[in-house]
C-alpha positions in Angstrom: -12.4 -34.1 -1.6 -11.7 -31.6 -4.4 -13.3 -28.2 -3.9 -12.9 -25.9 -6.8 -14.3 -22.4 -6.8 -15.1 -20.7 -10.0 -13.3 -17.2 -10.0 -16.3 -15.7 -11.8 -18.4 -16.3 -8.8 -16.1 -14.4 -6.5 -16.0 -11.3 -8.7 -19.6 -11.2 -10.0 -21.6 -8.0 -9.4 -24.0 -10.0 -7.2 -21.3 -10.7 -4.6 -19.8 -7.2 -4.6 -21.2 -4.9 -1.9 -23.5 -2.2 -3.3 -22.7 1.3 -2.4 -25.4 3.9 -2.9 -24.9 7.5 -3.9 -25.0 8.8 -0.3 -22.2 6.4 0.8 -20.0 7.4 -2.1 -20.7 11.1 -1.4 -19.8 10.6 2.3 -16.6 8.8 1.4 -15.7 11.5 -1.1 -16.4 14.2 1.5 -14.1 12.4 4.0 -11.3 12.3 1.5 -11.8 16.0 0.5 -11.8 17.1 4.1 -8.6 15.2 4.7 -7.0 16.8 1.6 -8.1 20.2 2.7 -6.6 19.8 6.1 -3.3 18.6 4.5 -3.2 21.7 2.2 -4.0 24.0 5.2 -1.1 22.5 7.2 1.2 22.7 4.2 0.4 26.4 3.8 0.9 26.9 7.5 4.4 25.3 7.3 5.2 27.4 4.2 4.3 30.6 6.1 6.3 29.5 9.1 9.3 28.8 6.9 9.0 32.3 5.4 9.2 33.9 8.8 12.7 32.5 9.3 15.4 35.0 8.3 17.5 34.0 5.2 21.2 33.4 5.4 23.2 30.6 6.8 25.6 28.0 5.7 24.0 27.1 2.3 22.8 29.2 -0.6 19.2 28.9 -1.7 18.8 27.5 -5.2 16.0 25.8 -7.1 16.9 22.4 -5.9 16.8 23.5 -2.2 13.5 25.2 -2.7 12.0 22.1 -4.4 13.3 19.8 -1.7 11.9 22.2 1.0 8.4 22.2 -0.7 8.5 18.4 -0.9 9.5 18.1 2.7 6.7 20.4 3.8 4.2 18.4 1.8 5.3 15.1 3.3 5.3 16.7 6.8 1.8 17.9 6.2 0.7 14.5 5.1 2.3 12.9 8.2 0.7 15.5 10.4 -2.8 15.0 9.1 -2.7 11.2 8.9 -4.6 9.3 11.6 -6.6 11.8 13.6 -4.7 14.8 12.4 -5.5 18.2 13.8 -9.2 17.5 13.9 -10.1 20.1 11.3 -11.0 17.5 8.7 -13.3 15.6 11.1 -15.1 18.8 12.1 -15.6 19.8 8.4 -16.8 16.3 7.7 -19.3 16.3 10.5 -20.7 19.7 9.6 -21.1 18.9 5.9 -22.2 15.2 6.3 -25.5 16.5 7.7 -26.2 18.2 4.3 -25.6 15.0 2.4 -27.8 13.0 4.8 -30.6 15.4 4.5 -30.4 15.4 0.6 -33.1 13.3 -1.0 
């Protein structure tokens, strides 16, 4: 028994799930909320780092500052992945009602 499937059938628009505008808007809102929470945590980490007195074993140069900023960004991403702090979810719930009520 030779079963061959035409690849055009699998990728045709008829077989792709249709997403309406509200669904796309809600997905975009969820992503934006998550990005906002990440930026908020990054700014919080940056402010916390500024409160530490300077000095120590190593001198501060451009490379160290760049690495520190990259480290803060990755720490913020890791902190907000999964459930995160909950800020993104609260923002999403509050603004999703506006999208649902829109015609």
